[in-house]
C-alpha positions as CSV (number, residue, x, y, z in Angstrom):
1,X,141.7,129.6,125.8
2,X,145.1,128.1,126.5
3,X,146.4,127.8,130.1
4,X,149.9,127.5,131.6
5,X,149.2,123.7,131.9
6,X,148.8,123.6,128.1
7,X,152.2,125.4,127.7
8,X,153.8,123.0,130.2
9,X,152.4,119.9,128.3
10,X,153.4,121.2,124.8
11,X,157.0,122.2,125.9
12,X,157.4,119.1,128.0
13,X,158.5,120.9,131.2
14,X,157.1,121.4,134.6
15,X,154.6,124.2,135.2
16,X,157.0,125.8,137.7
17,X,159.6,126.1,134.9
18,X,157.1,127.8,132.6
19,X,156.3,130.1,135.5
20,X,160.0,130.9,136.0
21,X,160.5,131.8,132.4
22,X,157.4,134.0,132.2
23,X,158.1,135.8,135.5
24,X,161.9,136.1,135.1
25,X,162.3,135.2,138.8
26,X,164.7,132.3,138.3
27,X,167.3,131.3,135.8
28,X,166.2,128.9,133.1
29,X,168.6,127.6,130.4
30,X,168.3,129.2,127.0
31,X,167.2,125.9,125.4
32,X,164.2,125.5,127.7
33,X,163.4,129.2,127.6
34,X,163.3,129.1,123.7
35,X,161.1,126.0,123.8
36,X,158.7,127.5,126.3
37,X,158.3,130.8,124.5
38,X,157.8,128.9,121.2
39,X,155.0,126.9,122.9
40,X,153.4,130.2,124.2
41,X,153.5,131.6,120.7
42,X,151.9,128.5,119.2
43,X,149.2,128.4,121.8
44,X,148.7,132.2,121.7
45,X,149.2,132.2,125.5
46,X,150.1,135.3,127.5
47,X,150.0,135.9,131.3
48,X,147.4,138.0,132.9
49,X,149.3,140.6,134.9
50,X,146.6,141.3,137.4
51,X,145.8,137.6,138.0
52,X,149.5,136.7,138.2
53,X,150.0,139.6,140.7
54,X,147.3,138.2,143.0
55,X,149.1,134.9,143.2
56,X,152.8,136.0,143.3
57,X,152.3,139.5,144.9
58,X,154.6,140.7,142.1
59,X,153.9,142.4,138.8
60,X,157.5,142.9,137.5
61,X,156.6,146.5,136.8
62,X,158.1,149.6,138.4
63,X,157.0,153.1,138.1
64,X,159.4,155.9,137.1
65,X,158.1,159.3,138.3
66,X,159.5,162.2,136.4
67,X,158.4,165.8,136.9
68,X,159.8,168.2,134.4
69,X,158.3,171.7,134.2
70,X,157.5,173.2,130.8
71,X,160.6,173.6,128.6
72,X,162.7,171.8,131.2
73,X,163.0,168.2,129.9
74,X,166.8,168.2,129.7
75,X,168.7,165.7,127.7
76,X,170.2,164.0,130.7
77,X,166.8,162.5,131.5
78,X,167.2,160.3,128.4
79,X,170.4,158.9,129.8
80,X,168.8,158.2,133.2
81,X,165.9,156.4,131.6
82,X,168.2,154.4,129.4
83,X,170.1,153.1,132.4
84,X,166.8,152.2,134.2
85,X,165.5,150.4,131.2
86,X,168.7,148.4,130.7
87,X,168.7,147.3,134.3
88,X,165.0,146.4,134.0
89,X,165.7,144.3,130.9
90,X,168.5,142.4,132.7
91,X,166.2,141.7,135.7
92,X,163.0,140.8,133.8
93,X,161.3,144.0,135.0
94,X,159.4,146.6,132.9
95,X,159.7,150.3,133.8
96,X,156.7,152.5,133.2
97,X,157.2,156.2,132.9
98,X,154.7,158.4,134.8
99,X,155.3,161.9,133.5
100,X,154.3,165.1,135.3
101,X,152.0,163.7,138.0
102,X,151.9,167.1,139.6
103,X,149.9,166.8,142.8
104,X,148.8,164.4,145.5
105,X,145.3,164.0,144.0
106,X,146.7,163.0,140.6
107,X,148.9,160.4,142.3
108,X,145.9,159.1,144.3
109,X,143.9,158.6,141.1
110,X,146.9,156.8,139.5
111,X,147.3,154.4,142.5
112,X,143.6,153.3,142.5
113,X,143.2,149.5,142.3
114,X,143.8,148.2,138.8
115,X,145.6,151.3,137.6
116,X,149.1,152.0,139.0
117,X,150.1,148.4,139.7
118,X,153.8,148.3,140.5
119,X,156.3,146.6,142.7
120,X,158.3,149.7,143.4
121,X,159.0,153.2,142.2
122,X,161.9,155.5,141.2
123,X,161.5,159.2,142.0
124,X,163.3,161.8,139.8
125,X,163.6,165.5,140.5
126,X,162.7,165.3,144.3
127,X,161.6,168.5,145.9
128,X,160.9,169.8,149.4
129,X,157.7,168.2,150.9
130,X,157.6,165.9,147.9
131,X,154.0,164.4,147.9
132,X,155.3,161.4,145.9
133,X,157.7,160.5,148.7
134,X,155.2,161.0,151.4
135,X,152.6,158.8,149.6
136,X,155.0,155.9,148.9
137,X,156.2,155.9,152.5
138,X,152.6,155.9,153.7
139,X,151.8,152.9,151.4
140,X,155.0,151.1,152.2
141,X,155.8,151.0,148.5
142,X,159.5,150.3,147.9
143,X,161.1,153.3,146.3
144,X,164.5,154.8,145.4
145,X,165.1,158.5,144.8
146,X,167.5,159.8,142.2
147,X,168.7,162.9,144.1
148,X,168.5,163.7,147.8
149,X,165.4,163.6,149.9
150,X,164.9,166.2,152.6
151,X,167.4,166.0,155.5
152,X,164.7,164.6,157.8
153,X,164.2,161.6,155.5
154,X,167.9,161.0,155.2
155,X,168.2,160.7,159.0
156,X,165.4,158.3,159.6
157,X,166.6,155.8,157.0
158,X,163.1,155.4,155.6
159,X,164.1,156.4,152.1
160,X,166.7,155.1,149.8
161,X,168.5,157.3,147.4
162,X,171.4,157.7,145.0
163,X,173.0,161.1,144.4
164,X,176.2,162.9,143.8
165,X,177.4,165.0,146.7
166,X,176.1,168.2,145.2
167,X,177.0,170.2,148.3
168,X,180.6,169.2,148.1
169,X,180.8,169.6,144.3
170,X,179.4,173.1,144.4
171,X,181.8,173.9,147.3
172,X,184.8,172.7,145.3
173,X,183.7,174.6,142.2
174,X,183.1,177.8,144.2
175,X,186.4,177.5,146.0
176,X,188.1,177.0,142.6
177,X,186.8,180.4,141.5
178,X,187.8,182.0,144.7
179,X,191.3,180.6,144.5
180,X,191.6,182.2,141.0
181,X,191.0,185.6,142.6
182,X,187.3,186.1,142.2
183,X,185.6,188.0,145.1
184,X,182.1,188.6,143.7
185,X,180.4,185.5,142.3
186,X,176.9,185.2,140.8
187,X,175.3,181.8,141.2
188,X,172.4,181.1,138.8
189,X,170.6,178.1,140.3
190,X,167.6,176.0,139.4
191,X,164.1,175.9,140.9
192,X,164.2,176.8,144.5
193,X,162.2,173.9,145.8
194,X,164.4,171.2,144.3
195,X,166.7,169.5,146.9
196,X,169.6,169.5,144.4
197,X,169.5,173.3,144.3
198,X,169.2,173.5,148.1
199,X,172.3,171.3,148.5
200,X,174.3,173.3,145.9
201,X,173.5,176.6,147.6
202,X,174.6,175.2,150.9
203,X,178.0,174.3,149.3
204,X,178.3,177.7,147.6
205,X,178.0,179.6,150.9
206,X,180.1,177.2,152.8
207,X,183.0,178.0,150.4
208,X,182.3,181.7,150.6
209,X,182.3,181.7,154.4
210,X,185.4,179.5,154.7
211,X,187.4,181.7,152.4
212,X,186.4,184.9,154.2
213,X,184.3,186.5,151.5
214,X,181.3,188.6,152.4
215,X,178.0,186.8,151.8
216,X,176.2,190.0,150.9
217,X,178.6,190.6,148.0
218,X,177.6,187.3,146.4
219,X,174.3,186.7,144.7
220,X,172.1,183.6,144.2
221,X,169.4,183.8,141.5
222,X,166.9,181.0,141.1
223,X,165.2,180.2,137.8
224,X,161.4,180.4,137.8
225,X,159.1,177.7,136.6
226,X,159.3,177.3,132.8
227,X,162.6,179.1,132.5
228,X,165.5,177.2,130.9
229,X,168.0,179.6,129.4
230,X,168.0,182.2,132.3
231,X,167.5,185.1,130.0
232,X,165.4,187.0,132.5
233,X,168.1,186.6,135.2
234,X,170.9,187.8,133.1
235,X,168.9,190.8,131.9
236,X,167.7,191.8,135.3
237,X,170.8,191.1,137.5
238,X,172.8,194.1,138.6
239,X,176.3,194.2,140.1
240,X,179.8,193.9,138.8
241,X,180.5,190.2,139.2
242,X,183.7,188.6,137.8
243,X,182.4,185.0,137.8
244,X,179.2,183.1,137.3
245,X,178.4,179.6,138.6
246,X,175.7,178.0,136.4
247,X,173.1,175.3,137.2
248,X,173.5,173.8,133.8
249,X,175.1,174.3,130.4
250,X,171.8,175.6,129.0
251,X,172.7,178.9,130.8
252,X,176.1,179.4,129.1
253,X,174.9,181.6,126.2
254,X,173.1,183.9,128.6
255,X,176.2,184.1,130.8
256,X,178.2,185.2,127.7
257,X,175.7,187.9,126.9
258,X,175.8,189.1,130.5
259,X,179.6,189.4,130.4
260,X,179.4,191.4,127.2
261,X,176.8,193.7,128.8
262,X,179.2,194.6,131.7
263,X,182.1,195.0,129.3
264,X,184.0,191.7,130.1
265,X,185.2,188.7,128.2
266,X,184.8,185.1,129.2
267,X,188.2,183.5,129.8
268,X,190.0,186.8,130.3
269,X,188.4,188.8,133.0
270,X,185.1,186.9,133.5
271,X,184.8,183.3,134.5
272,X,182.1,180.8,133.7
273,X,181.6,177.4,135.4
274,X,178.8,175.0,134.7
275,X,177.5,172.4,137.2
276,X,175.8,170.3,134.6
277,X,177.0,169.3,131.2
278,X,174.7,167.9,128.5
279,X,174.4,167.8,124.7
280,X,174.6,171.6,124.6
281,X,178.1,171.6,126.1
282,X,179.7,170.1,123.0
283,X,179.5,173.6,121.5
284,X,180.9,175.2,124.6
285,X,184.4,173.6,124.6
286,X,186.1,176.4,126.6
287,X,183.8,176.3,129.6
288,X,184.7,174.5,132.9
289,X,182.0,171.9,133.3
290,X,181.0,169.0,135.6
291,X,179.8,165.9,133.7
292,X,177.7,163.2,135.3
293,X,177.4,159.7,133.9
294,X,173.6,159.7,134.1
295,X,173.3,156.3,132.5
296,X,175.2,154.7,135.4
297,X,173.0,156.7,137.9
298,X,169.8,155.4,136.3
299,X,171.2,151.8,136.1
300,X,172.4,151.7,139.8
301,X,169.1,153.3,141.1
302,X,167.1,150.5,139.4
303,X,169.4,147.8,140.7
304,X,169.0,149.3,144.2
305,X,165.2,149.2,143.8
306,X,165.2,145.5,142.6
307,X,167.2,144.6,145.7
308,X,164.7,146.3,147.9
309,X,161.8,144.5,146.2
310,X,163.6,141.2,146.9
311,X,164.0,142.3,150.5
312,X,167.8,142.2,150.3
313,X,169.9,144.4,152.7
314,X,170.5,147.7,151.0
315,X,172.4,150.7,152.2
316,X,169.9,153.6,152.6
317,X,172.1,156.2,150.7
318,X,174.6,155.9,148.0
319,X,176.7,159.0,147.1
320,X,178.1,158.1,143.7
321,X,181.2,159.3,142.0
322,X,180.0,159.0,138.4
323,X,181.1,162.4,137.5
324,X,184.1,164.3,136.2
325,X,185.1,168.0,136.3
326,X,186.9,169.4,133.3
327,X,188.7,172.6,134.1
328,X,189.0,174.8,131.0
329,X,189.9,178.3,129.7
330,X,186.7,179.9,131.0
331,X,187.9,179.7,134.7
332,X,191.6,178.9,134.7
333,X,192.9,182.4,134.5
334,X,194.0,184.5,137.6
335,X,192.6,187.9,138.2
């Protein structure tokens, strides 16, 4: 069986140079890198991740933890994962996707010695009392959250996260509707336990209160687990609302049917605003929508994690501006 010494001898470079190429920790010229990889191929040599980790205390692996309920794997996750993978490739790090680790016991089994070997983790879809966050903090595993942790974890600086200012965005979108003359607004939000939904609801009622509207005349409906198109909400909701604020563009067809049911027309006497645009929005060109560059969010979250792993100084929170709001016919009319 070939060893790193054999690779060093064949490629005529120092063992440390071979190690740098295989670990990706330091820059090595393309000429030497090509020569070393050719030697590895000729000798059928590959590193043993577990053995290497014992020596270097690094695996060059990170875990990406995504929880998406049934029928809720939205298209933007692909962009997030793309950004993470590109950043990993640039830094010689391999991301591993852990999908639907749903409870603390499942996470414990995953982290048993020899299983979930990783240098750090990225948490997607954070929720209240998130068991993943609690466990990683307990194990002192470097981690970055895409989204906001609970307020208590934001204050103590123990968690690092990247997120849009969802409270402020929802505040601005709600205020836009109020300024157009709407006095009764329906807000169809996502799963109640997700921190993004909590932040958005806070922004919604902040705008309502600031503009002097009655809170009891507004309504927030949360989707249930497994729901995606909000059909139940739009069939069951009662009340004569003149505008609807949507968690994502998946809900737009349901909002149109609701408008028809109460005898109104989108863009004339009924407004629709979407807080999340994805592939579906290309068919809804008249709807006011917020678009997020999820590729950049994924890329920057991975870069933040790599800096943490290298023990570089990192700002605990990063509220990004990788989003645009396109105001369209569905909400620009006055009533």
